[in-house]
Rosetta silent file (secondary structure, phi, psi, omega in degrees, C-alpha in Angstrom):
SEQUENCE: MAIEYTIGLAPSPPTLLKDKIICLWDRGDGVRCRDVLKGDALSLHLCSVHGCRGAEDATLTCWWDGCAQHMEKCALVKHIQDIHLGVTYPCRRCGVTFTGKRSFELHLLGCPPPKKRIEVELFERTLVFERSL
SCORE:     score description
SCORE:     0.000 S_00000001
   1 L     0.000  119.215  179.712   -0.002   -0.045    0.085 S_00000001
   2 L   -97.640  145.594  177.804    1.555    3.260   -1.062 S_00000001
   3 L  -116.560  126.886  176.568    0.991    6.403    0.994 S_00000001
   4 L   -86.252  138.352  168.660    0.962    9.694   -0.932 S_00000001
   5 L  -113.558  146.748  175.276    2.505   12.674    0.737 S_00000001
   6 E  -125.218  134.000 -179.085    1.683   16.268    0.137 S_00000001
   7 L   -56.215  118.559 -178.595    3.774   18.990    1.498 S_00000001
   8 L    85.536   -3.878 -172.453    2.309   20.096    4.841 S_00000001
   9 E  -119.699  142.141  172.860   -0.551   17.772    4.788 S_00000001
  10 L   -59.843  139.452  169.113   -0.953   14.411    6.761 S_00000001
  11 L   -67.731  168.485 -179.927   -1.217   11.206    4.635 S_00000001
  12 L  -132.002  132.213    2.783   -4.398    9.218    4.536 S_00000001
  13 L   -74.853  170.760 -179.067   -5.053    6.781    6.198 S_00000001
  14 L   -70.162  157.179  176.775   -3.552    8.074    9.514 S_00000001
  15 E   -96.061  139.974  176.396   -0.422    6.465   10.962 S_00000001
  16 L   -98.671  151.639  177.278    0.002    4.608   14.098 S_00000001
  17 L   -56.804  -22.300 -177.741    3.439    4.767   16.023 S_00000001
  18 L   -92.840   -9.532  175.232    4.049    1.131   15.450 S_00000001
  19 L   -70.540  146.584  174.455    3.710    1.602   11.625 S_00000001
  20 E   -76.863  137.600 -175.157    6.640    1.740    9.407 S_00000001
  21 E  -130.515  156.914  177.346    7.252    5.250    7.853 S_00000001
  22 E  -104.097  119.824  178.107    9.475    6.615    5.180 S_00000001
  23 L   -62.061  121.819  177.819   11.684    9.537    6.341 S_00000001
  24 L  -108.005   27.812  179.774   11.038   12.496    4.052 S_00000001
  25 E   -73.920  136.917  174.947   13.641   14.718    5.784 S_00000001
  26 E   -75.563  119.397  178.562   15.528   16.837    3.165 S_00000001
  27 L   -74.425    4.054  176.889   19.270   15.998    3.368 S_00000001
  28 L   104.857  -11.819 -174.155   20.217   19.452    2.182 S_00000001
  29 L  -114.162    9.313  176.674   20.677   18.557   -1.376 S_00000001
  30 L    84.663    0.627  176.486   16.936   18.583   -2.302 S_00000001
  31 L  -102.396  137.291 -178.393   16.755   14.690   -1.961 S_00000001
  32 E   -81.115  153.362  179.007   14.670   13.216    0.736 S_00000001
  33 L   -54.512  -58.001  179.357   16.244   10.640    3.178 S_00000001
  34 L    67.416   24.808 -178.327   13.844    7.713    2.366 S_00000001
  35 L   -78.427  158.567 -178.508   15.083    5.529    5.084 S_00000001
  36 E  -109.314  121.625 -177.633   12.298    3.175    6.346 S_00000001
  37 E  -143.844  167.758  175.399   11.791    3.120   10.087 S_00000001
  38 E   -80.192  149.249  178.407    9.080    2.497   12.769 S_00000001
  39 H   -58.911  -31.520  175.575    7.248    5.659   13.890 S_00000001
  40 H   -80.442    1.696  174.613    8.470    5.357   17.504 S_00000001
  41 H  -105.805   14.197 -177.571   12.052    5.394   16.353 S_00000001
  42 H   -60.042  -44.544 -179.990   11.676    8.829   14.661 S_00000001
  43 H   -53.039  -54.976 -179.169   13.488   10.684   17.602 S_00000001
  44 H   -58.387  -56.311  175.579   16.421    8.413   17.488 S_00000001
  45 H   -48.605  -54.961 -176.099   16.677    8.561   13.602 S_00000001
  46 H   -55.843  -41.785  175.547   16.460   12.392   13.593 S_00000001
  47 H   -72.470  -41.648 -178.253   19.347   12.583   16.147 S_00000001
  48 H   -70.787  -46.188 -167.218   21.501    9.940   14.685 S_00000001
  49 H   -95.339  -44.531 -166.940   21.070   10.363   10.932 S_00000001
  50 H  -112.024    7.151  173.167   20.064   14.070   10.610 S_00000001
  51 L    66.338   26.411  179.655   21.930   15.729   13.576 S_00000001
  52 L   -83.243   84.760  176.614   18.950   17.093   15.394 S_00000001
  53 L  -131.729 -176.789 -172.508   20.760   17.425   18.584 S_00000001
  54 L   110.713 -174.881 -175.387   21.315   20.053   21.331 S_00000001
  55 L   -67.641  155.557  179.044   19.433   21.403   24.295 S_00000001
  56 L   -59.858  -23.493  177.084   15.681   20.900   24.358 S_00000001
  57 L   -97.826    2.321  177.882   15.046   24.597   23.861 S_00000001
  58 L   -69.089  150.543 -176.273   17.373   25.007   20.982 S_00000001
  59 E   -85.869  120.654  173.951   15.795   26.244   17.713 S_00000001
  60 E  -126.487  156.490 -179.135   15.750   23.788   14.787 S_00000001
  61 E  -106.993  133.283  176.572   14.202   23.813   11.459 S_00000001
  62 L   -78.231  116.254  174.746   11.868   21.025   10.327 S_00000001
  63 L  -103.871   23.473  179.053   13.201   19.863    6.819 S_00000001
  64 E   -75.176  103.212  178.904   10.621   17.226    6.532 S_00000001
  65 L    68.044   26.535  174.731    9.167   17.347    2.984 S_00000001
  66 L    91.615    8.398 -168.239   10.083   20.968    2.357 S_00000001
  67 L   -62.910  -57.430 -179.813    8.363   22.112    5.539 S_00000001
  68 L    60.815   19.891  175.483   11.084   24.782    6.859 S_00000001
  69 L   -82.238  136.986 -179.170    9.256   25.706    9.949 S_00000001
  70 E   -85.053  139.751  174.464   11.293   26.798   12.994 S_00000001
  71 E  -165.574  163.092  176.929   10.577   25.324   16.450 S_00000001
  72 E   -59.624  147.703  175.185   12.186   24.234   19.676 S_00000001
  73 H   -49.194  -47.446 -172.701   13.990   20.739   19.559 S_00000001
  74 H   -58.910  -26.701 -174.675   11.570   19.417   22.108 S_00000001
  75 H   -96.963   -3.501 -169.294    8.587   19.965   19.720 S_00000001
  76 H   -66.904  -45.033 -174.394   10.160   18.515   16.436 S_00000001
  77 H   -70.123  -41.795 -178.736    9.041   15.029   16.853 S_00000001
  78 H   -66.143  -42.257  174.178    5.548   15.847   17.904 S_00000001
  79 H   -55.247  -49.936 -173.912    5.351   18.302   14.919 S_00000001
  80 H   -74.603  -27.110  172.865    6.288   15.742   12.450 S_00000001
  81 H   -68.171  -47.788 -177.358    3.965   13.119   13.949 S_00000001
  82 H   -72.045  -53.282 -168.345    1.006   15.473   14.172 S_00000001
  83 H   -91.361  -40.760 -178.765    1.380   17.587   11.052 S_00000001
  84 H   -87.908  -36.145 -175.559    3.333   15.330    8.534 S_00000001
  85 L  -105.301  -18.608  173.380    2.393   11.831    9.556 S_00000001
  86 L    64.703   44.636  169.370   -1.169   12.330   10.878 S_00000001
  87 E   -63.977  129.596 -178.225   -0.361    9.976   13.875 S_00000001
  88 L  -113.753  165.287 -178.829   -3.451    8.788   15.724 S_00000001
  89 E  -126.899   83.902 -176.707   -4.067    7.214   19.116 S_00000001
  90 E   -73.240  133.377  178.709   -6.949    4.865   19.110 S_00000001
  91 L   -83.856  119.718  175.502   -8.541    4.009   22.452 S_00000001
  92 L   -68.545  -24.495 -178.651   -8.857    0.228   22.852 S_00000001
  93 L   -63.079  -62.319 -170.787  -11.428    0.810   25.576 S_00000001
  94 L  -122.728   -5.630  172.847  -14.142    2.609   23.797 S_00000001
  95 L    95.391   -9.929 -178.607  -12.951    2.922   20.057 S_00000001
  96 L   -80.449  138.378 -175.442  -12.583    6.642   19.879 S_00000001
  97 E  -103.567  140.621  177.293   -9.448    7.891   17.980 S_00000001
  98 E  -115.169  153.694 -175.622   -7.399   10.916   19.025 S_00000001
  99 L  -101.831  -19.576 -174.410   -5.038   12.947   16.917 S_00000001
 100 L  -113.271  143.859  177.385   -2.869   14.258   19.912 S_00000001
 101 H   -68.915  -44.977 -173.591   -0.988   12.047   22.449 S_00000001
 102 H   -63.524  -47.969  179.196   -1.893   14.432   25.251 S_00000001
 103 H   -66.211  -23.624  176.709   -5.612   14.448   24.629 S_00000001
 104 H   -75.437  -48.261  176.658   -5.564   10.611   24.404 S_00000001
 105 H   -55.471  -41.883 -178.136   -3.734   10.314   27.824 S_00000001
 106 H   -67.139  -39.694  178.849   -6.273   12.638   29.340 S_00000001
 107 H   -61.892  -42.655  179.296   -9.083   10.491   27.881 S_00000001
 108 H   -65.872  -20.117  168.400   -7.738    7.431   29.415 S_00000001
 109 H   -63.150  -27.537 -176.399   -7.953    8.835   32.829 S_00000001
 110 H  -109.595  -11.555 -172.990  -11.633    8.943   32.542 S_00000001
 111 L   -87.694  110.517  177.361  -12.441    6.021   30.064 S_00000001
 112 L   -69.463  147.110 -179.279  -13.495    3.003   32.010 S_00000001
 113 L   -66.853  150.388 -169.310  -12.203   -0.229   30.909 S_00000001
 114 L   -63.238  156.272  175.529  -14.786   -2.403   28.785 S_00000001
 115 E  -117.037  150.115 -179.016  -16.889   -4.755   30.824 S_00000001
 116 E  -104.807  129.072 -173.145  -17.805   -8.333   30.020 S_00000001
 117 E  -107.376  121.886  178.513  -21.427   -9.122   30.787 S_00000001
 118 E  -106.236  127.218  177.833  -22.269  -12.687   31.889 S_00000001
 119 E  -114.955  133.810 -176.998  -25.816  -13.875   32.145 S_00000001
 120 E  -130.195  140.593  167.120  -26.520  -17.276   34.061 S_00000001
 121 E   -99.583  138.969 -172.812  -29.890  -18.802   34.514 S_00000001
 122 L  -163.292  106.021 -179.687  -30.379  -20.487   37.797 S_00000001
 123 L    63.489   46.410  177.240  -33.692  -21.726   39.185 S_00000001
 124 L    69.293   16.794  176.446  -35.785  -19.825   36.704 S_00000001
 125 L  -130.318  151.602 -177.252  -33.953  -16.519   37.383 S_00000001
 126 E  -111.413  124.272  176.224  -31.360  -14.896   35.397 S_00000001
 127 E  -101.606  133.270 -175.265  -28.350  -13.517   37.166 S_00000001
 128 E  -112.693  128.173 -177.165  -26.246  -10.806   35.500 S_00000001
 129 E  -122.531  141.303  173.847  -22.607  -10.268   36.289 S_00000001
 130 E  -127.509  136.974  169.723  -20.304   -7.566   34.828 S_00000001
 131 E  -141.896  154.262  178.161  -16.586   -7.507   35.228 S_00000001
 132 E   -69.139  141.579  174.274  -13.700   -5.466   33.736 S_00000001
 133 L   -82.429    0.000    0.000  -11.659   -7.068   31.072 S_00000001
């Protein structure tokens, strides 16, 4: 399945952190890196291959697919995941999908785990039990 990338827009369908992605970082000569990596290895890849190092508050430029937006180093991976890759966070408890990790984490604090309903007939009565999975 090929994913088409458009400058500044996330691909469709959304990406999960476990999915393999193609690095579209411009190497400086107008050619994209094109290394294949897992989404959760993006930070390590940017540091080791593309030299995105320094203090967390250092200003860096995003060279992903021609972006050229300036931001603090600490925001770079989140920027690429949210803006360029369209990473989503599906809740396995209720099925709702979130586009931001923080909103997903806040949702989990209030989302109860799914319950399994068990009905048992005993002496012409139906007993109902619910337990968390």
